[in-house]
Structures are given as C-alpha cells and as structure tokens.
All heavy atoms as a GROMACS GRO file, in nm:
protein
  519
    1MET      N    1   8.787   8.248  14.506
    1MET     CA    2   8.706   8.341  14.430
    1MET      C    3   8.754   8.484  14.442
    1MET      O    4   8.751   8.556  14.346
    1MET     CB    5   8.560   8.333  14.481
    1MET     CG    6   8.481   8.232  14.406
    1MET     SD    7   8.350   8.317  14.327
    1MET     CE    8   8.222   8.206  14.336
    2SER      N    9   8.801   8.522  14.559
    2SER     CA   10   8.848   8.660  14.576
    2SER      C   11   8.970   8.687  14.489
    2SER      O   12   8.987   8.797  14.442
    2SER     CB   13   8.876   8.691  14.723
    2SER     OG   14   8.982   8.610  14.768
    3SER      N   15   9.054   8.587  14.468
    3SER     CA   16   9.169   8.608  14.381
    3SER      C   17   9.123   8.631  14.237
    3SER      O   18   9.185   8.705  14.163
    3SER     CB   19   9.266   8.491  14.389
    3SER     OG   20   9.204   8.375  14.336
    4ASN      N   21   9.016   8.567  14.199
    4ASN     CA   22   8.960   8.587  14.066
    4ASN      C   23   8.912   8.731  14.049
    4ASN      O   24   8.933   8.793  13.946
    4ASN     CB   25   8.844   8.489  14.045
    4ASN     CG   26   8.833   8.444  13.902
    4ASN    OD1   27   8.918   8.477  13.821
    4ASN    ND2   28   8.728   8.371  13.872
    5ASN      N   29   8.848   8.786  14.152
    5ASN     CA   30   8.799   8.923  14.146
    5ASN      C   31   8.914   9.022  14.137
    5ASN      O   32   8.907   9.119  14.065
    5ASN     CB   33   8.712   8.956  14.269
    5ASN     CG   34   8.577   8.887  14.261
    5ASN    OD1   35   8.534   8.846  14.154
    5ASN    ND2   36   8.512   8.873  14.376
    6SER      N   37   9.021   8.998  14.213
    6SER     CA   38   9.132   9.092  14.211
    6SER      C   39   9.203   9.090  14.075
    6SER      O   40   9.247   9.193  14.027
    6SER     CB   41   9.231   9.065  14.324
    6SER     OG   42   9.292   8.941  14.306
    7SER      N   43   9.215   8.974  14.013
    7SER     CA   44   9.279   8.970  13.881
    7SER      C   45   9.189   9.037  13.778
    7SER      O   46   9.237   9.102  13.687
    7SER     CB   47   9.311   8.827  13.840
    7SER     OG   48   9.194   8.754  13.814
    8SER      N   49   9.063   9.025  13.795
    8SER     CA   50   8.968   9.091  13.706
    8SER      C   51   8.980   9.243  13.721
    8SER      O   52   8.982   9.316  13.624
    8SER     CB   53   8.827   9.047  13.744
    8SER     OG   54   8.746   9.039  13.635
    9SER      N   55   8.990   9.288  13.844
    9SER     CA   56   9.006   9.430  13.871
    9SER      C   57   9.137   9.481  13.815
    9SER      O   58   9.144   9.588  13.757
    9SER     CB   59   8.997   9.454  14.022
    9SER     OG   60   9.030   9.586  14.051
   10SER      N   61   9.242   9.405  13.832
   10SER     CA   62   9.374   9.442  13.782
   10SER      C   63   9.372   9.452  13.629
   10SER      O   64   9.428   9.544  13.572
   10SER     CB   65   9.475   9.337  13.829
   10SER     OG   66   9.589   9.341  13.752
   11SER      N   67   9.307   9.361  13.564
   11SER     CA   68   9.296   9.362  13.419
   11SER      C   69   9.219   9.485  13.372
   11SER      O   70   9.255   9.550  13.276
   11SER     CB   71   9.228   9.234  13.371
   11SER     OG   72   9.206   9.240  13.234
   12SER      N   73   9.113   9.517  13.442
   12SER     CA   74   9.033   9.634  13.408
   12SER      C   75   9.114   9.761  13.424
   12SER      O   76   9.107   9.852  13.343
   12SER     CB   77   8.909   9.639  13.498
   12SER     OG   78   8.841   9.759  13.479
   13SER      N   79   9.194   9.767  13.529
   13SER     CA   80   9.280   9.883  13.552
   13SER      C   81   9.383   9.899  13.441
   13SER      O   82   9.410  10.009  13.396
   13SER     CB   83   9.348   9.869  13.688
   13SER     OG   84   9.439   9.973  13.708
   14ALA      N   85   9.440   9.789  13.396
   14ALA     CA   86   9.539   9.793  13.288
   14ALA      C   87   9.474   9.842  13.159
   14ALA      O   88   9.534   9.920  13.085
   14ALA     CB   89   9.600   9.656  13.267
   15THR      N   90   9.353   9.801  13.133
   15THR     CA   91   9.282   9.845  13.014
   15THR      C   92   9.256   9.995  13.020
   15THR      O   93   9.273  10.066  12.921
   15THR     CB   94   9.148   9.768  12.999
   15THR    OG1   95   9.177   9.630  12.990
   15THR    CG2   96   9.073   9.813  12.877
   16THR      N   97   9.217  10.044  13.137
   16THR     CA   98   9.193  10.187  13.154
   16THR      C   99   9.321  10.265  13.132
   16THR      O  100   9.321  10.368  13.066
   16THR     CB  101   9.137  10.216  13.296
   16THR    OG1  102   9.016  10.144  13.311
   16THR    CG2  103   9.111  10.362  13.316
   17THR      N  104   9.432  10.216  13.186
   17THR     CA  105   9.561  10.282  13.168
   17THR      C  106   9.599  10.286  13.021
   17THR      O  107   9.643  10.388  12.971
   17THR     CB  108   9.670  10.210  13.250
   17THR    OG1  109   9.632  10.211  13.387
   17THR    CG2  110   9.804  10.278  13.234
   18ASN      N  111   9.583  10.174  12.950
   18ASN     CA  112   9.613  10.170  12.808
   18ASN      C  113   9.526  10.267  12.730
   18ASN      O  114   9.571  10.335  12.640
   18ASN     CB  115   9.597  10.029  12.752
   18ASN     CG  116   9.709   9.937  12.796
   18ASN    OD1  117   9.813   9.983  12.840
   18ASN    ND2  118   9.685   9.807  12.787
   19SER      N  119   9.399  10.274  12.767
   19SER     CA  120   9.306  10.364  12.701
   19SER      C  121   9.347  10.509  12.723
   19SER      O  122   9.344  10.590  12.631
   19SER     CB  123   9.165  10.340  12.753
   19SER     OG  124   9.076  10.431  12.696
   20ASN      N  125   9.387  10.542  12.846
   20ASN     CA  126   9.431  10.678  12.876
   20ASN      C  127   9.559  10.712  12.800
   20ASN      O  128   9.574  10.823  12.751
   20ASN     CB  129   9.454  10.696  13.027
   20ASN     CG  130   9.325  10.697  13.105
   20ASN    OD1  131   9.218  10.717  13.050
   20ASN    ND2  132   9.336  10.674  13.234
   21THR      N  133   9.650  10.617  12.791
   21THR     CA  134   9.775  10.638  12.718
   21THR      C  135   9.747  10.659  12.570
   21THR      O  136   9.802  10.750  12.508
   21THR     CB  137   9.869  10.519  12.737
   21THR    OG1  138   9.894  10.501  12.876
   21THR    CG2  139  10.000  10.539  12.665
   22ASP      N  140   9.661  10.577  12.513
   22ASP     CA  141   9.625  10.591  12.372
   22ASP      C  142   9.559  10.726  12.347
   22ASP      O  143   9.587  10.792  12.247
   22ASP     CB  144   9.530  10.479  12.328
   22ASP     CG  145   9.599  10.344  12.321
   22ASP    OD1  146   9.724  10.340  12.322
   22ASP    OD2  147   9.527  10.242  12.316
   23SER      N  148   9.474  10.768  12.438
   23SER     CA  149   9.406  10.896  12.424
   23SER      C  150   9.505  11.012  12.429
   23SER      O  151   9.497  11.105  12.349
   23SER     CB  152   9.301  10.911  12.534
   23SER     OG  153   9.241  11.037  12.528
   24ALA      N  154   9.599  11.006  12.522
   24ALA     CA  155   9.701  11.111  12.533
   24ALA      C  156   9.790  11.112  12.409
   24ALA      O  157   9.827  11.218  12.359
   24ALA     CB  158   9.784  11.091  12.659
   25TYR      N  159   9.823  10.994  12.358
   25TYR     CA  160   9.905  10.981  12.238
   25TYR      C  161   9.835  11.046  12.119
   25TYR      O  162   9.895  11.126  12.046
   25TYR     CB  163   9.932  10.832  12.213
   25TYR     CG  164  10.004  10.800  12.085
   25TYR    CD1  165  10.140  10.818  12.074
   25TYR    CD2  166   9.934  10.749  11.975
   25TYR    CE1  167  10.207  10.788  11.956
   25TYR    CE2  168  10.001  10.718  11.859
   25TYR     CZ  169  10.136  10.738  11.849
   25TYR     OH  170  10.201  10.708  11.732
   26GLU      N  171   9.709  11.012  12.100
   26GLU     CA  172   9.632  11.069  11.987
   26GLU      C  173   9.618  11.220  12.003
   26GLU      O  174   9.628  11.293  11.906
   26GLU     CB  175   9.496  11.002  11.976
   26GLU     CG  176   9.502  10.859  11.925
   26GLU     CD  177   9.566  10.847  11.788
   26GLU    OE1  178   9.546  10.934  11.702
   26GLU    OE2  179   9.639  10.749  11.767
   27SER      N  180   9.594  11.265  12.125
   27SER     CA  181   9.580  11.408  12.150
   27SER      C  182   9.709  11.482  12.116
   27SER      O  183   9.706  11.588  12.056
   27SER     CB  184   9.542  11.430  12.296
   27SER     OG  185   9.538  11.567  12.326
   28SER      N  186   9.822  11.424  12.154
   28SER     CA  187   9.952  11.485  12.125
   28SER      C  188   9.977  11.492  11.974
   28SER      O  189  10.027  11.592  11.923
   28SER     CB  190  10.064  11.407  12.191
   28SER     OG  191  10.052  11.412  12.331
   29LEU      N  192   9.942  11.386  11.904
   29LEU     CA  193   9.960  11.386  11.758
   29LEU      C  194   9.869  11.489  11.693
   29LEU      O  195   9.909  11.558  11.599
   29LEU     CB  196   9.933  11.247  11.701
   29LEU     CG  197  10.045  11.147  11.722
   29LEU    CD1  198   9.999  11.007  11.681
   29LEU    CD2  199  10.168  11.186  11.644
   30ASP      N  200   9.748  11.502  11.742
   30ASP     CA  201   9.657  11.603  11.688
   30ASP      C  202   9.712  11.744  11.710
   30ASP      O  203   9.702  11.830  11.624
   30ASP     CB  204   9.518  11.590  11.752
   30ASP     CG  205   9.443  11.468  11.703
   30ASP    OD1  206   9.480  11.412  11.598
   30ASP    OD2  207   9.348  11.426  11.772
   31GLN      N  208   9.772  11.766  11.828
   31GLN     CA  209   9.832  11.896  11.856
   31GLN      C  210   9.949  11.923  11.761
   31GLN      O  211   9.963  12.034  11.709
   31GLN     CB  212   9.879  11.904  12.001
   31GLN     CG  213   9.765  11.913  12.099
   31GLN     CD  214   9.812  11.911  12.243
   31GLN    OE1  215   9.930  11.894  12.271
   31GLN    NE2  216   9.719  11.928  12.335
   32LEU      N  217  10.033  11.821  11.739
   32LEU     CA  218  10.144  11.838  11.645
   32LEU      C  219  10.092  11.868  11.505
   32LEU      O  220  10.144  11.956  11.436
   32LEU     CB  221  10.231  11.712  11.641
   32LEU     CG  222  10.331  11.694  11.754
   32LEU    CD1  223  10.401  11.559  11.742
   32LEU    CD2  224  10.433  11.806  11.757
   33ARG      N  225   9.991  11.794  11.462
   33ARG     CA  226   9.934  11.817  11.328
   33ARG      C  227   9.886  11.960  11.314
   33ARG      O  228   9.904  12.022  11.210
   33ARG     CB  229   9.817  11.721  11.304
   33ARG     CG  230   9.859  11.583  11.264
   33ARG     CD  231   9.739  11.495  11.228
   33ARG     NE  232   9.783  11.364  11.187
   33ARG     CZ  233   9.788  11.257  11.266
   33ARG    NH1  234   9.748  11.267  11.392
   33ARG    NH2  235   9.832  11.142  11.220
   34SER      N  236   9.824  12.013  11.418
   34SER     CA  237   9.769  12.149  11.410
   34SER      C  238   9.879  12.254  11.406
   34SER      O  239   9.858  12.364  11.355
   34SER     CB  240   9.674  12.176  11.526
   34SER     OG  241   9.745  12.188  11.648
   35LEU      N  242   9.997  12.222  11.459
   35LEU     CA  243  10.107  12.318  11.462
   35LEU      C  244  10.194  12.316  11.338
   35LEU      O  245  10.266  12.412  11.311
   35LEU     CB  246  10.195  12.292  11.586
   35LEU     CG  247  10.126  12.314  11.721
   35LEU    CD1  248  10.215  12.266  11.834
   35LEU    CD2  249  10.089  12.460  11.738
   36LEU      N  250  10.190  12.207  11.264
   36LEU     CA  251  10.275  12.196  11.145
   36LEU      C  252  10.227  12.291  11.036
   36LEU      O  253  10.107  12.303  11.011
   36LEU     CB  254  10.275  12.053  11.092
   36LEU     CG  255  10.351  11.952  11.175
   36LEU    CD1  256  10.331  11.811  11.119
   36LEU    CD2  257  10.499  11.986  11.180
   37PRO      N  258  10.321  12.357  10.971
   37PRO     CA  259  10.283  12.449  10.863
   37PRO      C  260  10.237  12.376  10.736
   37PRO      O  261  10.183  12.438  10.646
   37PRO     CB  262  10.412  12.528  10.837
   37PRO     CG  263  10.520  12.438  10.883
   37PRO     CD  264  10.463  12.357  10.996
   38ASP      N  265  10.257  12.245  10.731
   38ASP     CA  266  10.220  12.165  10.614
   38ASP      C  267  10.067  12.152  10.608
   38ASP      O  268  10.004  12.108  10.703
   38ASP     CB  269  10.284  12.027  10.625
   38ASP     CG  270  10.279  11.951  10.495
   38ASP    OD1  271  10.212  11.998  10.401
   38ASP    OD2  272  10.341  11.844  10.489
   39SER      N  273  10.008  12.189  10.497
   39SER     CA  274   9.862  12.190  10.485
   39SER      C  275   9.800  12.051  10.482
   39SER      O  276   9.683  12.034  10.511
   39SER     CB  277   9.820  12.268  10.361
   39SER     OG  278   9.872  12.204  10.246
   40ASN      N  279   9.877  11.947  10.446
   40ASN     CA  280   9.820  11.813  10.438
   40ASN      C  281   9.856  11.728  10.561
   40ASN      O  282   9.856  11.606  10.554
   40ASN     CB  283   9.862  11.742  10.309
   40ASN     CG  284  10.010  11.707  10.308
   40ASN    OD1  285  10.087  11.756  10.390
   40ASN    ND2  286  10.050  11.624  10.215
   41ALA      N  287   9.883  11.791  10.673
   41ALA     CA  288   9.923  11.718  10.794
   41ALA      C  289   9.814  11.623  10.843
   41ALA      O  290   9.843  11.521  10.904
   41ALA     CB  291   9.961  11.815  10.906
   42LYS      N  292   9.689  11.652  10.813
   42LYS     CA  293   9.579  11.565  10.857
   42LYS      C  294   9.588  11.426  10.795
   42LYS      O  295   9.549  11.329  10.854
   42LYS     CB  296   9.443  11.627  10.822
   42LYS     CG  297   9.412  11.754  10.896
   42LYS     CD  298   9.374  11.724  11.037
   42LYS     CE  299   9.334  11.851  11.107
   42LYS     NZ  300   9.342  11.844  11.250
   43GLY      N  301   9.643  11.417  10.675
   43GLY     CA  302   9.652  11.288  10.608
   43GLY      C  303   9.783  11.214  10.632
   43GLY      O  304   9.804  11.106  10.578
   44MET      N  305   9.871  11.271  10.714
   44MET     CA  306  10.002  11.210  10.738
   44MET      C  307   9.993  11.095  10.838
   44MET      O  308   9.909  11.097  10.928
   44MET     CB  309  10.100  11.314  10.793
   44MET     CG  310  10.130  11.428  10.701
   44MET     SD  311  10.225  11.554  10.787
   44MET     CE  312  10.384  11.524  10.718
   45SER      N  313  10.083  10.999  10.823
   45SER     CA  314  10.092  10.891  10.921
   45SER      C  315  10.151  10.948  11.051
   45SER      O  316  10.209  11.057  11.051
   45SER     CB  317  10.182  10.780  10.869
   45SER     OG  318  10.317  10.822  10.866
   46ASP      N  319  10.135  10.873  11.159
   46ASP     CA  320  10.189  10.917  11.288
   46ASP      C  321  10.339  10.941  11.278
   46ASP      O  322  10.391  11.040  11.328
   46ASP     CB  323  10.160  10.813  11.397
   46ASP     CG  324  10.012  10.798  11.427
   46ASP    OD1  325   9.931  10.877  11.374
   46ASP    OD2  326   9.978  10.707  11.504
   47TYR      N  327  10.409  10.849  11.213
   47TYR     CA  328  10.554  10.862  11.196
   47TYR      C  329  10.588  10.991  11.122
   47TYR      O  330  10.679  11.064  11.162
   47TYR     CB  331  10.609  10.741  11.120
   47TYR     CG  332  10.754  10.757  11.082
   47TYR    CD1  333  10.856  10.730  11.174
   47TYR    CD2  334  10.790  10.801  10.955
   47TYR    CE1  335  10.989  10.746  11.140
   47TYR    CE2  336  10.923  10.819  10.921
   47TYR     CZ  337  11.022  10.791  11.014
   47TYR     OH  338  11.153  10.809  10.979
   48ASP      N  339  10.517  11.019  11.014
   48ASP     CA  340  10.546  11.138  10.934
   48ASP      C  341  10.518  11.266  11.012
   48ASP      O  342  10.588  11.366  10.997
   48ASP     CB  343  10.466  11.137  10.805
   48ASP     CG  344  10.521  11.036  10.704
   48ASP    OD1  345  10.641  11.005  10.712
   48ASP    OD2  346  10.443  10.990  10.619
   49VAL      N  347  10.416  11.263  11.097
   49VAL     CA  348  10.385  11.380  11.180
   49VAL      C  349  10.500  11.409  11.275
   49VAL      O  350  10.548  11.522  11.286
   49VAL     CB  351  10.254  11.361  11.260
   49VAL    CG1  352  10.236  11.469  11.365
   49VAL    CG2  353  10.135  11.358  11.167
   50VAL      N  354  10.550  11.305  11.342
   50VAL     CA  355  10.660  11.322  11.437
   50VAL      C  356  10.787  11.365  11.364
   50VAL      O  357  10.858  11.456  11.408
   50VAL     CB  358  10.683  11.193  11.519
   50VAL    CG1  359  10.807  11.205  11.605
   50VAL    CG2  360  10.561  11.163  11.605
   51ARG      N  361  10.815  11.303  11.250
   51ARG     CA  362  10.933  11.338  11.172
   51ARG      C  363  10.926  11.483  11.123
   51ARG      O  364  11.022  11.559  11.134
   51ARG     CB  365  10.950  11.244  11.052
   51ARG     CG  366  11.077  11.268  10.972
   51ARG     CD  367  11.084  11.185  10.845
   51ARG     NE  368  10.963  11.189  10.765
   51ARG     CZ  369  10.925  11.291  10.687
   51ARG    NH1  370  11.000  11.399  10.679
   51ARG    NH2  371  10.814  11.286  10.617
   52SER      N  372  10.811  11.522  11.073
   52SER     CA  373  10.794  11.658  11.024
   52SER      C  374  10.804  11.760  11.137
   52SER      O  375  10.862  11.867  11.120
   52SER     CB  376  10.660  11.674  10.954
   52SER     OG  377  10.658  11.599  10.836
   53ALA      N  378  10.748  11.726  11.252
   53ALA     CA  379  10.756  11.816  11.367
   53ALA      C  380  10.901  11.832  11.411
   53ALA      O  381  10.945  11.943  11.443
   53ALA     CB  382  10.671  11.762  11.482
   54THR      N  383  10.975  11.723  11.411
   54THR     CA  384  11.117  11.728  11.448
   54THR      C  385  11.195  11.816  11.350
   54THR      O  386  11.274  11.902  11.391
   54THR     CB  387  11.178  11.587  11.452
   54THR    OG1  388  11.103  11.508  11.545
   54THR    CG2  389  11.322  11.589  11.494
   55ASP      N  390  11.170  11.796  11.221
   55ASP     CA  391  11.237  11.877  11.119
   55ASP      C  392  11.202  12.024  11.135
   55ASP      O  393  11.288  12.112  11.124
   55ASP     CB  394  11.198  11.831  10.978
   55ASP     CG  395  11.255  11.694  10.943
   55ASP    OD1  396  11.345  11.645  11.015
   55ASP    OD2  397  11.205  11.635  10.844
   56TYR      N  398  11.076  12.052  11.162
   56TYR     CA  399  11.028  12.190  11.177
   56TYR      C  400  11.094  12.256  11.299
   56TYR      O  401  11.140  12.369  11.292
   56TYR     CB  402  10.876  12.191  11.189
   56TYR     CG  403  10.816  12.328  11.200
   56TYR    CD1  404  10.837  12.423  11.101
   56TYR    CD2  405  10.734  12.361  11.307
   56TYR    CE1  406  10.781  12.550  11.110
   56TYR    CE2  407  10.678  12.486  11.317
   56TYR     CZ  408  10.702  12.581  11.218
   56TYR     OH  409  10.646  12.705  11.228
   57ILE      N  410  11.103  12.183  11.409
   57ILE     CA  411  11.166  12.237  11.530
   57ILE      C  412  11.313  12.266  11.504
   57ILE      O  413  11.365  12.371  11.544
   57ILE     CB  414  11.148  12.140  11.649
   57ILE    CG1  415  11.001  12.139  11.691
   57ILE    CG2  416  11.238  12.179  11.766
   57ILE    CD1  417  10.965  12.026  11.787
   58GLN      N  418  11.381  12.174  11.434
   58GLN     CA  419  11.522  12.196  11.402
   58GLN      C  420  11.540  12.319  11.314
   58GLN      O  421  11.634  12.397  11.332
   58GLN     CB  422  11.582  12.073  11.337
   58GLN     CG  423  11.600  11.959  11.434
   58GLN     CD  424  11.650  11.831  11.367
   58GLN    OE1  425  11.645  11.817  11.246
   58GLN    NE2  426  11.695  11.737  11.449
   59THR      N  427  11.449  12.339  11.220
   59THR     CA  428  11.455  12.457  11.133
   59THR      C  429  11.436  12.584  11.215
   59THR      O  430  11.508  12.682  11.197
   59THR     CB  431  11.346  12.449  11.024
   59THR    OG1  432  11.370  12.332  10.945
   59THR    CG2  433  11.346  12.572  10.935
   60LEU      N  434  11.340  12.581  11.307
   60LEU     CA  435  11.317  12.698  11.391
   60LEU      C  436  11.439  12.729  11.478
   60LEU      O  437  11.475  12.844  11.498
   60LEU     CB  438  11.194  12.677  11.481
   60LEU     CG  439  11.059  12.673  11.410
   60LEU    CD1  440  10.949  12.638  11.510
   60LEU    CD2  441  11.029  12.806  11.344
   61MET      N  442  11.501  12.624  11.528
   61MET     CA  443  11.619  12.642  11.613
   61MET      C  444  11.734  12.703  11.532
   61MET      O  445  11.805  12.791  11.581
   61MET     CB  446  11.661  12.510  11.677
   61MET     CG  447  11.563  12.462  11.783
   61MET     SD  448  11.601  12.300  11.849
   61MET     CE  449  11.759  12.329  11.926
   62LYS      N  450  11.752  12.658  11.409
   62LYS     CA  451  11.858  12.713  11.324
   62LYS      C  452  11.829  12.859  11.291
   62LYS      O  453  11.919  12.942  11.288
   62LYS     CB  454  11.872  12.632  11.196
   62LYS     CG  455  11.937  12.497  11.218
   62LYS     CD  456  11.942  12.417  11.091
   62LYS     CE  457  11.997  12.278  11.121
   62LYS     NZ  458  11.991  12.190  11.004
   63ASP      N  459  11.702  12.891  11.266
   63ASP     CA  460  11.663  13.027  11.232
   63ASP      C  461  11.687  13.124  11.347
   63ASP      O  462  11.714  13.242  11.326
   63ASP     CB  463  11.516  13.033  11.191
   63ASP     CG  464  11.491  12.969  11.055
   63ASP    OD1  465  11.588  12.943  10.983
   63ASP    OD2  466  11.374  12.945  11.023
   64THR      N  467  11.679  13.074  11.471
   64THR     CA  468  11.700  13.160  11.588
   64THR      C  469  11.843  13.152  11.640
   64THR      O  470  11.876  13.216  11.738
   64THR     CB  471  11.603  13.125  11.702
   64THR    OG1  472  11.625  12.990  11.742
   64THR    CG2  473  11.459  13.144  11.658
   65GLY      N  474  11.927  13.070  11.577
   65GLY     CA  475  12.067  13.059  11.619
   65GLY      C  476  12.087  12.967  11.736
   65GLY      O  477  12.192  12.965  11.798
   66ASN      N  478  11.988  12.883  11.769
   66ASN     CA  479  11.999  12.790  11.881
   66ASN      C  480  12.022  12.647  11.831
   66ASN      O  481  11.976  12.553  11.892
   66ASN     CB  482  11.872  12.793  11.966
   66ASN     CG  483  11.855  12.923  12.037
   66ASN    OD1  484  11.952  12.988  12.071
   66ASN    ND2  485  11.730  12.963  12.060
   67SER      N  486  12.092  12.632  11.723
   67SER     CA  487  12.113  12.500  11.664
   67SER      C  488  12.198  12.414  11.755
   67SER      O  489  12.294  12.458  11.815
   67SER     CB  490  12.181  12.515  11.529
   67SER     OG  491  12.199  12.390  11.472
   68ASN      N  492  12.161  12.287  11.762
   68ASN     CA  493  12.234  12.189  11.842
   68ASN      C  494  12.337  12.123  11.751
   68ASN      O  495  12.308  12.087  11.639
   68ASN     CB  496  12.135  12.086  11.898
   68ASN     CG  497  12.196  11.998  12.003
   68ASN    OD1  498  12.317  12.000  12.025
   68ASN    ND2  499  12.112  11.920  12.068
   69SER      N  500  12.456  12.100  11.799
   69SER     CA  501  12.562  12.044  11.715
   69SER      C  502  12.555  11.893  11.703
   69SER      O  503  12.648  11.831  11.657
   69SER     CB  504  12.697  12.087  11.770
   69SER     OG  505  12.714  12.033  11.900
   70SER      N  506  12.445  11.830  11.745
   70SER     CA  507  12.435  11.683  11.739
   70SER      C  508  12.385  11.632  11.606
   70SER      O  509  12.359  11.516  11.591
   70SER     CB  510  12.343  11.633  11.852
   70SER     OG  511  12.211  11.677  11.828
   71ASP      N  512  12.370  11.718  11.506
   71ASP     CA  513  12.320  11.674  11.375
   71ASP      C  514  12.417  11.585  11.305
   71ASP      O  515  12.526  11.597  11.286
   71ASP     CB  516  12.290  11.796  11.285
   71ASP     CG  517  12.167  11.869  11.336
   71ASP    OD1  518  12.086  11.805  11.403
   71ASP    OD2  519  12.155  11.989  11.305
   0.00000   0.00000   0.00000
C-alpha cells in the first residue's frame, strides 16, 4: 500500500510541474504579445507570436548595428 501512495504522490508532483510549466509558457507568450508592435498580436497563434518576436528582435539588432551573421 505504501508504494501505491508514493506513486500517487509522484503523479501529483508531475501534474503540478506540468501546470507550472504551462503557466510560465503562457505568461511568456503574453509578455511577447504585449511587446510586439503588431496591433493584432492578441489573435496570433503561439507559433506566430514567437516568429514575429524573433523577426522583431532581428530588425532591432540590424537597426542598432548588432546584426548576427548567421542569417
């Protein structure tokens, strides 16, 4: 019976970790959405938010002369 309790506890811990990770992920995407100059960022998919943020950062880097030659 004690092994049953420990596996139950372990499963609960994994769920909490997943929940925390999902929460941090959503929070990060919300922060990116708020920083993007695009007015319709709220309606963008997660992929589009990350892609747009990457493009925006690259543009800022080029504008300041800090462009990376890995393009």
